[in-house]
Structures are given as C-alpha cells and as structure tokens.
C-alpha positions as a LaTeX table, in Angstrom:
\begin{tabular}{lrrr}
\hline
Residue & $x$ (\AA) & $y$ (\AA) & $z$ (\AA) \\
\hline
Unk1 & 0.00 & 0.02 & 0.02 \\
Unk2 & 1.29 & 3.45 & $-1.00$ \\
Unk3 & 0.76 & 6.12 & 1.59 \\
Unk4 & 1.17 & 9.93 & 1.29 \\
Unk5 & 2.03 & 11.61 & 4.69 \\
Unk6 & 1.41 & 15.41 & 4.55 \\
Unk7 & 3.02 & 16.90 & 7.80 \\
Unk8 & 5.02 & 20.01 & 8.27 \\
Unk9 & 6.86 & 18.94 & 11.39 \\
Unk10 & 9.77 & 17.26 & 9.66 \\
Unk11 & 11.11 & 15.18 & 12.63 \\
Unk12 & 7.66 & 13.84 & 13.33 \\
Unk13 & 6.98 & 13.08 & 9.64 \\
Unk14 & 10.35 & 11.24 & 9.37 \\
Unk15 & 9.57 & 9.22 & 12.53 \\
Unk16 & 6.11 & 8.24 & 11.34 \\
Unk17 & 7.45 & 7.47 & 7.95 \\
Unk18 & 10.03 & 5.08 & 9.31 \\
Unk19 & 7.36 & 3.27 & 11.29 \\
Unk20 & 5.17 & 2.90 & 8.41 \\
Unk21 & 8.00 & 1.54 & 6.20 \\
Unk22 & 8.90 & $-1.04$ & 8.79 \\
Unk23 & 5.29 & $-2.16$ & 8.58 \\
Unk24 & 5.67 & $-2.62$ & 4.76 \\
Unk25 & 3.99 & 0.52 & 3.67 \\
Unk26 & 5.54 & 2.58 & 0.84 \\
Unk27 & 5.60 & 6.24 & 2.09 \\
Unk28 & 6.05 & 9.66 & 0.36 \\
Unk29 & 6.36 & 12.81 & 2.49 \\
Unk30 & 5.09 & 16.27 & 1.84 \\
Unk31 & 5.80 & 19.17 & 4.16 \\
Unk32 & 3.38 & 21.78 & 2.97 \\
Unk33 & $-0.07$ & 21.84 & 1.75 \\
Unk34 & 0.52 & 22.88 & $-1.84$ \\
Unk35 & 3.00 & 20.20 & $-2.50$ \\
Unk36 & 0.82 & 17.75 & $-0.67$ \\
Unk37 & $-2.05$ & 18.58 & $-2.91$ \\
Unk38 & 0.09 & 18.19 & $-6.05$ \\
Unk39 & 1.07 & 14.70 & $-4.85$ \\
Unk40 & $-2.38$ & 13.75 & $-3.90$ \\
Unk41 & $-3.94$ & 14.86 & $-7.17$ \\
Unk42 & $-1.82$ & 12.28 & $-8.88$ \\
Unk43 & $-4.14$ & 9.55 & $-7.69$ \\
Unk44 & $-1.37$ & 7.10 & $-7.12$ \\
Unk45 & $-1.85$ & 6.79 & $-3.37$ \\
Unk46 & $-3.94$ & 4.16 & $-1.53$ \\
Unk47 & $-4.29$ & 6.33 & 1.67 \\
Unk48 & $-3.33$ & 9.82 & 2.79 \\
Unk49 & $-2.40$ & 10.86 & 6.37 \\
Unk50 & $-3.01$ & 14.60 & 6.48 \\
Unk51 & $-2.22$ & 17.19 & 9.12 \\
Unk52 & $-4.70$ & 20.08 & 9.34 \\
Unk53 & $-2.26$ & 22.83 & 10.31 \\
Unk54 & 0.04 & 23.20 & 7.20 \\
Unk55 & 1.99 & 26.03 & 5.60 \\
Unk56 & 0.80 & 27.37 & 2.19 \\
Unk57 & $-2.45$ & 25.48 & 2.18 \\
Unk58 & $-4.28$ & 24.04 & 5.20 \\
Unk59 & $-5.27$ & 20.48 & 5.43 \\
Unk60 & $-9.03$ & 21.15 & 5.22 \\
Unk61 & $-8.65$ & 23.30 & 2.06 \\
Unk62 & $-6.39$ & 20.46 & 0.61 \\
Unk63 & $-8.97$ & 17.79 & 1.33 \\
Unk64 & $-11.83$ & 19.84 & $-0.20$ \\
Unk65 & $-9.87$ & 20.50 & $-3.33$ \\
Unk66 & $-9.09$ & 16.76 & $-3.58$ \\
Unk67 & $-12.71$ & 15.78 & $-3.34$ \\
Unk68 & $-13.76$ & 18.50 & $-5.84$ \\
Unk69 & $-11.36$ & 16.81 & $-8.34$ \\
Unk70 & $-13.18$ & 13.44 & $-7.56$ \\
Unk71 & $-10.10$ & 11.98 & $-5.91$ \\
Unk72 & $-11.57$ & 9.75 & $-3.25$ \\
Unk73 & $-8.43$ & 8.29 & $-1.72$ \\
Unk74 & $-9.18$ & 7.45 & 1.97 \\
Unk75 & $-7.82$ & 10.29 & 4.32 \\
Unk76 & $-6.92$ & 10.19 & 8.03 \\
Unk77 & $-6.78$ & 13.71 & 9.42 \\
Unk78 & $-4.28$ & 14.63 & 12.14 \\
Unk79 & $-5.83$ & 17.22 & 14.49 \\
Unk80 & $-4.92$ & 19.24 & 17.53 \\
Unk81 & $-6.12$ & 17.59 & 20.74 \\
Unk82 & $-9.49$ & 18.81 & 21.72 \\
Unk83 & $-10.23$ & 20.66 & 18.56 \\
Unk84 & $-13.73$ & 19.31 & 17.90 \\
Unk85 & $-14.52$ & 21.96 & 15.29 \\
Unk86 & $-11.60$ & 20.86 & 13.19 \\
Unk87 & $-12.72$ & 17.16 & 13.43 \\
Unk88 & $-16.33$ & 18.06 & 12.37 \\
Unk89 & $-15.11$ & 20.27 & 9.56 \\
Unk90 & $-12.74$ & 17.54 & 8.35 \\
Unk91 & $-15.34$ & 14.86 & 8.36 \\
Unk92 & $-17.89$ & 17.03 & 6.62 \\
Unk93 & $-15.19$ & 17.87 & 3.97 \\
Unk94 & $-14.75$ & 14.29 & 3.12 \\
Unk95 & $-12.23$ & 12.79 & 5.66 \\
Unk96 & $-12.66$ & 9.12 & 6.55 \\
Unk97 & $-11.14$ & 9.26 & 10.01 \\
Unk98 & $-9.22$ & 11.50 & 12.42 \\
Unk99 & $-6.52$ & 11.11 & 15.00 \\
Unk100 & $-5.81$ & 13.77 & 17.65 \\
Unk101 & $-2.11$ & 14.71 & 18.44 \\
Unk102 & $-0.17$ & 13.50 & 20.30 \\
Unk103 & $-0.90$ & 9.87 & 19.36 \\
Unk104 & 0.93 & 6.58 & 19.51 \\
Unk105 & 1.97 & 5.13 & 16.19 \\
Unk106 & 0.29 & 1.80 & 17.10 \\
Unk107 & $-3.08$ & 3.65 & 17.06 \\
Unk108 & $-2.28$ & 5.17 & 13.62 \\
Unk109 & $-1.40$ & 1.77 & 12.29 \\
Unk110 & $-4.64$ & 0.32 & 13.69 \\
Unk111 & $-6.66$ & 3.00 & 12.12 \\
Unk112 & $-5.06$ & 2.56 & 8.81 \\
Unk113 & $-5.67$ & $-1.19$ & 8.91 \\
Unk114 & $-9.28$ & $-0.62$ & 9.88 \\
Unk115 & $-9.69$ & 2.03 & 7.01 \\
Unk116 & $-8.12$ & $-0.39$ & 4.50 \\
Unk117 & $-10.70$ & $-3.02$ & 5.50 \\
Unk118 & $-13.60$ & $-0.62$ & 5.22 \\
Unk119 & $-12.41$ & 0.30 & 1.80 \\
Unk120 & $-12.39$ & $-3.34$ & 0.71 \\
Unk121 & $-8.72$ & $-3.31$ & $-0.13$ \\
Unk122 & $-7.83$ & $-6.32$ & 1.97 \\
Unk123 & $-9.78$ & $-9.45$ & 1.83 \\
Unk124 & $-10.51$ & $-12.04$ & 4.47 \\
Unk125 & $-7.95$ & $-11.85$ & 7.31 \\
Unk126 & $-5.91$ & $-9.44$ & 5.12 \\
Unk127 & $-5.21$ & $-12.20$ & 2.52 \\
Unk128 & $-5.42$ & $-11.51$ & $-1.20$ \\
Unk129 & $-6.47$ & $-14.44$ & $-3.28$ \\
Unk130 & $-6.45$ & $-15.27$ & $-6.97$ \\
Unk131 & $-6.53$ & $-18.61$ & $-8.66$ \\
Unk132 & $-4.51$ & $-21.00$ & $-6.46$ \\
Unk133 & $-2.35$ & $-18.31$ & $-4.78$ \\
Unk134 & $-2.64$ & $-16.32$ & $-1.56$ \\
Unk135 & $-0.71$ & $-13.14$ & $-0.63$ \\
Unk136 & $-0.47$ & $-11.67$ & 2.79 \\
Unk137 & 0.64 & $-8.14$ & 2.05 \\
Unk138 & 1.84 & $-7.41$ & 5.52 \\
Unk139 & 3.88 & $-10.54$ & 6.06 \\
Unk140 & 4.90 & $-10.68$ & 2.38 \\
Unk141 & 4.09 & $-14.36$ & 2.28 \\
Unk142 & 3.03 & $-15.88$ & $-1.02$ \\
Unk143 & 1.41 & $-19.25$ & $-0.82$ \\
Unk144 & 0.18 & $-21.87$ & $-3.26$ \\
Unk145 & $-1.29$ & $-24.90$ & $-1.61$ \\
Unk146 & 1.41 & $-26.30$ & 0.66 \\
Unk147 & 4.29 & $-24.34$ & $-0.72$ \\
Unk148 & 5.20 & $-20.81$ & 0.18 \\
Unk149 & 7.76 & $-17.99$ & $-0.45$ \\
Unk150 & 8.67 & $-14.90$ & 1.48 \\
Unk151 & 8.65 & $-12.16$ & $-1.10$ \\
Unk152 & 10.83 & $-9.01$ & $-1.05$ \\
Unk153 & 8.82 & $-5.85$ & $-0.32$ \\
Unk154 & 8.79 & $-4.64$ & $-4.03$ \\
Unk155 & 7.79 & $-8.13$ & $-5.21$ \\
Unk156 & 4.97 & $-8.16$ & $-2.76$ \\
Unk157 & 3.85 & $-4.57$ & $-3.75$ \\
Unk158 & 3.85 & $-5.50$ & $-7.41$ \\
Unk159 & 1.85 & $-8.76$ & $-6.91$ \\
Unk160 & $-0.52$ & $-6.82$ & $-4.56$ \\
Unk161 & $-1.18$ & $-4.24$ & $-7.27$ \\
Unk162 & $-1.74$ & $-6.98$ & $-9.93$ \\
Unk163 & $-4.14$ & $-8.92$ & $-7.54$ \\
Unk164 & $-6.21$ & $-5.83$ & $-6.83$ \\
Unk165 & $-6.52$ & $-5.37$ & $-10.57$ \\
Unk166 & $-6.85$ & $-9.03$ & $-11.57$ \\
Unk167 & $-8.42$ & $-9.45$ & $-14.96$ \\
Unk168 & $-7.35$ & $-5.91$ & $-15.99$ \\
Unk169 & $-4.36$ & $-4.89$ & $-18.01$ \\
Unk170 & $-2.23$ & $-2.73$ & $-15.67$ \\
Unk171 & $-0.07$ & $-0.21$ & $-17.64$ \\
Unk172 & 3.57 & $-0.19$ & $-16.89$ \\
Unk173 & 3.45 & 3.59 & $-16.23$ \\
Unk174 & 0.79 & 2.96 & $-13.54$ \\
Unk175 & 2.97 & 0.27 & $-11.87$ \\
Unk176 & 5.91 & 2.65 & $-11.73$ \\
Unk177 & 3.85 & 5.47 & $-10.21$ \\
Unk178 & 2.37 & 3.20 & $-7.62$ \\
Unk179 & 5.55 & 1.50 & $-6.60$ \\
Unk180 & 8.22 & 4.15 & $-7.09$ \\
Unk181 & 6.26 & 7.44 & $-7.15$ \\
Unk182 & 5.43 & 9.96 & $-9.87$ \\
Unk183 & 8.78 & 11.71 & $-9.70$ \\
Unk184 & 10.91 & 8.66 & $-10.07$ \\
Unk185 & 13.39 & 7.99 & $-12.79$ \\
Unk186 & 12.63 & 4.35 & $-12.70$ \\
Unk187 & 12.29 & 2.76 & $-16.22$ \\
Unk188 & 10.19 & 0.01 & $-17.79$ \\
Unk189 & 13.07 & $-2.46$ & $-17.40$ \\
Unk190 & 12.87 & $-2.25$ & $-13.59$ \\
Unk191 & 9.27 & $-3.55$ & $-13.81$ \\
Unk192 & 10.29 & $-6.17$ & $-16.14$ \\
Unk193 & 12.99 & $-7.39$ & $-13.65$ \\
Unk194 & 10.44 & $-7.66$ & $-10.85$ \\
Unk195 & 7.89 & $-9.37$ & $-13.15$ \\
Unk196 & 10.58 & $-11.85$ & $-14.00$ \\
Unk197 & 11.25 & $-12.51$ & $-10.30$ \\
Unk198 & 7.68 & $-13.16$ & $-9.63$ \\
Unk199 & 7.16 & $-15.40$ & $-12.64$ \\
Unk200 & 10.04 & $-17.62$ & $-11.37$ \\
Unk201 & 8.57 & $-17.84$ & $-7.94$ \\
Unk202 & 5.10 & $-18.76$ & $-9.36$ \\
Unk203 & 6.75 & $-21.49$ & $-11.46$ \\
Unk204 & 8.59 & $-22.82$ & $-8.29$ \\
Unk205 & 5.28 & $-22.84$ & $-6.41$ \\
Unk206 & 3.74 & $-24.80$ & $-9.36$ \\
Unk207 & 0.99 & $-22.27$ & $-9.59$ \\
Unk208 & $-1.48$ & $-22.00$ & $-12.50$ \\
Unk209 & $-1.38$ & $-18.18$ & $-12.04$ \\
Unk210 & 0.65 & $-16.40$ & $-14.75$ \\
Unk211 & 1.68 & $-12.79$ & $-15.33$ \\
Unk212 & 0.99 & $-12.13$ & $-18.95$ \\
Unk213 & 2.76 & $-9.34$ & $-20.88$ \\
Unk214 & 0.38 & $-7.47$ & $-23.27$ \\
Unk215 & 2.73 & $-5.70$ & $-25.77$ \\
Unk216 & 2.52 & $-1.93$ & $-25.61$ \\
Unk217 & $-0.02$ & $-2.02$ & $-22.82$ \\
Unk218 & 1.24 & $-3.69$ & $-19.65$ \\
Unk219 & 0.69 & $-6.65$ & $-17.54$ \\
Unk220 & $-2.32$ & $-8.75$ & $-16.40$ \\
Unk221 & $-2.77$ & $-11.73$ & $-14.04$ \\
Unk222 & $-4.52$ & $-14.70$ & $-15.49$ \\
Unk223 & $-4.86$ & $-18.46$ & $-14.83$ \\
Unk224 & $-3.24$ & $-20.85$ & $-17.35$ \\
Unk225 & $-5.75$ & $-22.46$ & $-19.50$ \\
Unk226 & $-8.42$ & $-19.84$ & $-18.98$ \\
Unk227 & $-8.23$ & $-17.55$ & $-21.88$ \\
Unk228 & $-4.43$ & $-17.18$ & $-22.15$ \\
Unk229 & $-1.40$ & $-19.13$ & $-23.23$ \\
Unk230 & 1.39 & $-19.93$ & $-20.79$ \\
Unk231 & 3.96 & $-17.10$ & $-20.57$ \\
\hline
\end{tabular}
C-alpha cells in the first residue's frame, strides 16, 4: 500500500514514515499543503495521512480540493487535541477518520488497517487471493497450496497491485507510479525485472497463475488455460 503523509513537522514526519516503512507501507512525505495537494492529485496513493495545520495550504482546504477533483483516496486527518470543530469540519469535508495529536503510532497503524478493511482493499484476514495463490501483503508471504515464499517488499507490492486489478491490464506507467512514485526516474526495465522474479517464484510454487505481458499495454494476471497461453 502506498501512503502519502502530509505533515510539516519534519522530525515527526520522518519518525512516522520510518514506522510505516517497517510495517511494509511505501511512504512519500510532503511538508506543505501545496506540494501535498500536487502529490495527492496524482491519484497514485492508496491512503493519505493529512495534518490540518500546514503552511501554504491548510489540510481542510487540501481535502476539499481533492474531493472536488473526484479523488476519493481514503484520508486520515491529524488534528490538535480537543479541537472538535476541526474534526467536524474535516469529516464534513470528506475525511474518513481523524486522530488527535499527540498519538501513539500503534493507534495510527490500527486506524489505517481498519480504514483499509472498510475500503475493501484487503480481503478475508488481510489475505489477497487469486486462482490458487494467496498473498499476505503485511507478512509478504506468497502461498500456493502447501508451498510458500517470503517475497521482497517490491515483489509483494507488485503482486498486490496485480491482484487488486486481476483481470485488468495494468499499464507499466501505472505500476511505476504506484511502486516508485510519480517523480521517479525508474524505467520500464525495472518493472520487467520484478515481473521476472515473480514469474520464477510462481513457477517454483507450481501455480497455475501467470503474469501475462500485453505488448505496448502492460501486465495482467490470469490463470493458465483460462483464456491465455502460458507465458
């Protein structure tokens, strides 16, 4: 899951970012509202953690602008303790949840997991399933019947993305934006490398699930014998 954290207190932002990364989230940081809005409007994020008090553009205005552009990425607002008016304004403006400062990172993680479940992004017990495979995006375990592999973080993120779009051709550019960010210099060949890694592991697991390349378009998950040739 790719998360945008918009927080102007840099030390706090860095600390939260490190905790999220240790819990297998990909995190981008923005330290003011204008840059945060530019990032959020890209639509590449699965969740946004947004402080209300920001320089250049406050969090409520950022949120309202986001919803006006029909970007419905789930948003958790960070509010000052006891500021009921900010909480009400935030929820009325389209926020999905709020957390009052100061807070424990364990609570933030719990709220992110809960919000992810409400958005339907994680299936039963946080397991993503397709064909004969199961992926736990938090432990990075890929399982096929009695066999399993512990994936690297990037492998798991790529497979998670493909699983959430199963049956759809996922453009290479979208994969790069989701996994590396929209300002990255990552090239198509990086995606090809990770697709190759995943294909080898699916073969070793003796899975019927394949990652098919669609020339000039991208990649799609499919089950061998169901509408595609082996790849």
